[in-house]
C-alpha positions in Angstrom: 23.2 18.8 83.5 21.9 15.4 84.2 24.6 12.6 84.4 24.5 9.8 82.0 22.4 6.9 83.2 24.1 3.9 84.8 22.7 0.3 84.7 22.8 -2.2 87.6 26.2 -3.5 86.5 27.7 0.0 86.6 27.9 0.4 82.9 26.4 3.3 81.0 22.9 2.5 80.0 21.6 2.8 76.6 21.4 6.3 75.2 18.1 8.1 75.5 16.9 10.8 73.0 17.1 13.4 75.9 20.3 12.3 77.8 21.9 15.4 79.4 18.9 17.6 78.8 16.9 19.4 81.6 13.2 19.9 81.3 10.4 21.7 83.0 6.9 20.4 82.7 4.1 22.3 84.2 1.0 20.8 85.2 2.6 17.6 85.8 0.8 16.2 88.9 -1.5 14.1 86.8 -2.8 13.4 83.2 -1.0 14.7 80.2 1.8 16.6 82.0 2.7 13.7 84.3 2.8 11.3 81.2 5.1 13.7 79.3 7.4 14.1 82.4 7.7 10.4 82.8 8.4 10.0 79.1 11.0 12.6 78.9 12.6 11.1 82.1 12.8 7.6 80.4 14.5 9.2 77.5 17.2 10.6 79.9 16.0 14.2 80.8 16.3 15.4 84.2 12.8 16.8 84.7 11.4 19.5 87.0 7.8 18.4 87.9 5.7 21.4 88.5 2.2 21.9 89.7 0.3 23.3 92.7 -0.7 19.9 94.0 1.9 18.7 96.6 -0.3 16.5 99.0 -3.4 14.2 98.5 -6.5 16.0 99.3 -5.3 19.4 98.2 -7.1 18.9 94.7 -10.4 17.1 94.0 -8.2 15.1 91.5 -5.9 12.3 92.3 -2.2 12.9 91.7 0.7 15.2 93.2 4.0 16.3 91.9 5.8 14.1 94.5 3.9 11.1 93.2 4.9 11.8 89.5 8.6 12.3 90.8 8.4 9.1 92.7 7.2 7.1 89.5 10.1 8.7 87.6 12.8 7.6 90.3 11.2 4.2 90.6 11.9 3.8 86.7 15.5 4.9 87.3 15.1 8.6 86.1 15.9 11.9 87.4 13.2 14.4 88.8 12.7 17.2 91.2 9.3 18.2 92.6 8.9 22.0 92.4 5.6 23.3 93.7 4.4 26.3 91.5 1.4 28.4 91.3 1.5 29.7 87.8 -0.8 32.5 88.4 2.0 34.1 90.7 5.0 35.9 88.9 7.3 35.2 91.8 6.5 31.4 91.6 7.2 31.4 87.9 10.7 33.0 88.4 11.3 30.6 91.4 10.5 27.5 89.1 13.2 28.4 86.6 15.6 29.4 89.4 15.0 26.2 91.4 15.2 24.0 88.4 18.6 25.5 87.4 19.9 25.1 91.0 18.8 21.5 91.4 19.0 20.0 87.9 21.0 22.6 85.7 20.3 24.9 82.7 16.8 24.5 81.2 16.8 23.1 77.8 13.2 22.1 77.4 10.0 23.9 78.6 6.6 22.2 78.4 3.7 24.6 79.1 1.0 22.2 80.2 -0.3 23.8 83.3 -4.0 25.2 83.1 -7.0 26.4 85.0 -10.3 26.4 83.2 -13.9 27.5 83.7 -16.8 27.3 81.1 -19.7 29.7 80.8 -21.5 32.0 78.6 -19.8 35.2 77.8 -22.6 37.5 79.2 -22.2 35.9 82.8 -18.4 35.0 82.8 -16.7 36.2 85.9 -13.9 38.6 85.5 -11.7 36.9 88.2 -12.1 33.6 86.2 -11.4 35.4 82.8 -8.1 37.0 84.4 -6.9 33.7 85.9 -7.3 31.8 82.7 -5.2 34.2 80.8 -2.6 34.5 83.6 -2.0 30.7 83.9 -2.5 29.8 80.1 -1.0 32.7 78.3 1.0 35.1 80.6 2.7 32.1 82.4 3.9 30.4 79.3 5.0 33.7 77.9 6.9 34.6 81.0 8.5 31.3 81.5 9.8 31.5 77.9 11.3 34.8 78.6 13.2 33.2 81.6 14.6 30.3 79.8 15.4 31.9 76.3 18.6 33.5 77.1 20.4 30.4 78.2 18.8 28.4 75.3 20.1 31.0 72.8 23.6 31.0 74.5 23.7 27.2 74.2 22.1 27.4 70.7 19.8 24.6 71.6 16.4 24.6 73.1 12.7 23.4 72.8 9.5 25.0 74.0 6.2 23.0 73.8 2.8 24.5 74.6 -0.1 22.3 75.1 -3.4 23.5 73.5 -6.7 21.8 72.3 -9.0 21.8 69.5 -10.9 24.5 71.4 -8.7 27.0 69.7 -10.4 26.0 66.3 -13.1 28.6 65.4 -16.7 27.5 65.4 -18.2 26.1 62.2 -21.2 27.9 61.1 -23.7 29.3 60.6 -25.7 27.5 61.5 -24.0 26.8 64.8 -24.3 23.8 67.2 -25.1 25.1 70.6 -21.9 25.0 72.7 -21.1 24.6 76.3 -19.6 28.0 77.2 -16.1 27.4 75.8 -15.6 30.9 74.3 -13.1 32.1 76.8 -11.3 28.6 76.8 -11.1 29.1 73.1 -9.5 32.6 73.3 -6.8 31.4 75.7 -5.8 28.5 73.5 -5.9 30.5 70.3 -3.6 33.2 72.0 -1.3 30.5 73.0 -1.0 29.2 69.5 -0.2 32.6 68.0 2.4 33.1 70.6 4.0 29.7 69.5 4.2 30.6 66.0 5.5 34.0 66.5 8.1 32.8 68.9 9.3 30.1 66.6 10.0 32.6 64.1 12.0 34.8 66.4 14.2 32.0 67.7 14.6 29.8 64.6 18.1 31.2 63.8 19.3 30.1 67.5 18.2 26.5 66.9 15.3 26.7 69.3 12.1 24.9 68.1 8.7 26.1 69.5 5.7 24.1 68.9 2.2 23.6 70.2 0.5 20.3 70.6 -3.1 19.3 71.0 -4.8 16.0 71.4 -6.4 14.8 68.3 -9.3 13.4 70.3 -10.5 13.6 73.9 -8.0 12.5 76.6 -9.9 11.3 79.6 -7.9 13.2 82.2 -9.5 14.0 85.4 -10.2 17.5 84.3 -11.9 16.4 81.1 -14.1 13.9 83.1 -15.1 16.6 85.6 -16.1 19.0 82.9 -18.2 16.3 81.2 -16.1 16.4 78.1 -15.9 12.6 78.0 -19.4 11.7 77.2 -20.6 8.1 76.8 -20.9 8.9 72.9 -17.4 10.0 72.7 -16.0 7.2 74.7 -14.9 5.3 71.6 -12.7 8.2 70.6 -10.7 8.2 73.9 -7.1 9.0 73.3 -4.4 7.7 75.7 -2.1 10.1 77.5 0.7 8.0 76.1 -0.1 9.2 72.6 0.3 12.8 73.7 3.7 11.9 75.4 4.9 10.3 72.1 4.0 13.3 70.1 5.4 15.7 72.6 8.7 13.9 72.6 8.8 13.9 68.6 8.3 17.6 68.7 11.3 18.0 70.9 13.7 15.7 69.4 12.6 15.1 65.6 14.1 17.2 62.8 15.0 21.0 63.7 12.7 21.9 60.9 9.8 20.7 62.8 9.1 24.1 64.5 6.3 26.6 64.5 3.8 23.9 64.1 0.3 23.6 65.3 0.3 19.8 65.8 -2.4 17.4 66.7 -1.0 14.3 68.4 -2.3 11.4 66.3 -1.9 13.4 63.1 1.6 14.2 63.8 2.6 10.6 64.7 0.9 9.5 61.4 2.8 12.1 59.6 6.1 11.0 60.9 5.3 7.4 60.1 5.1 6.2 63.9 1.3 6.1 64.3 -1.7 4.8 62.3 -4.0 7.3 60.5 -6.6 8.9 62.9 -10.3 8.6 62.2 -11.5 10.7 59.4 -13.9 12.4 61.8 -10.9 13.5 64.1 -8.7 14.9 61.3 -7.9 18.7 61.1 -6.8 19.5 57.5 -7.3 23.2 56.9 -4.8 24.8 59.3 -2.0 26.5 57.5 0.5 25.5 60.2 -0.3 21.8 60.4 2.1 21.0 57.5 3.3 17.6 56.4 0.9 15.0 54.7 -2.1 16.9 55.5 -1.2 19.9 53.5 -0.3 17.6 50.5 -3.6 15.9 50.4 
């Protein structure tokens, strides 16, 4: 377990919401994952920062796991960089084993790691199809299998899966021409069904399982590269800080907050910690959103 934080005078620092907890955050070299890792560490968690990128230049995008870890340590937090290729079963097992050896038993698992290609179904490559399901569906499933026994034994745990509005079924007919997001929607929909099913399985053991999506477009390097952040949508940009706040709420708020398909801004509004999102961004007809949106 992580030790209690100590301030410069040698006295215990103010208590964080995650003091003494150990968290794994995948896909944490940049963007949403890195911000969630920093937020959890700021709340006292010891964080295993996981992704493939260990050195600058390995990825076309900026950010490495070591940079995320350094930013956490510079802020007084505890973190370990654990390089992981989520497409490899042995790497997934090693991620959990190394985390437990370096930081302690895993209390929190955030499945944020992803790899994505867009394209029409008729021309979609099999290797891309298999890789997307391996990283975004099989890896979260298997990581959950690895951490659940300890969570059950300690009767506390939290698993958070990161999704997107891509899981929502297209509205039509008539349909607006898409940009080849069918397979992307498939993996995210599978992740959401896994979340609600697992939440039901482990509820009696005080383990909460939720899925979180941005309410709007978060201008991460990947979103920009895939041209998801268009000039017309720039006014709707959502900060990574919003996702981090919502992620923290799903881990530390009421134990009854489980099995939820949550959208970041909507969740914070429901909990009274954020403003109402723009009407054009609201999702109100999903049976697992819950809270104020169901009542309206």
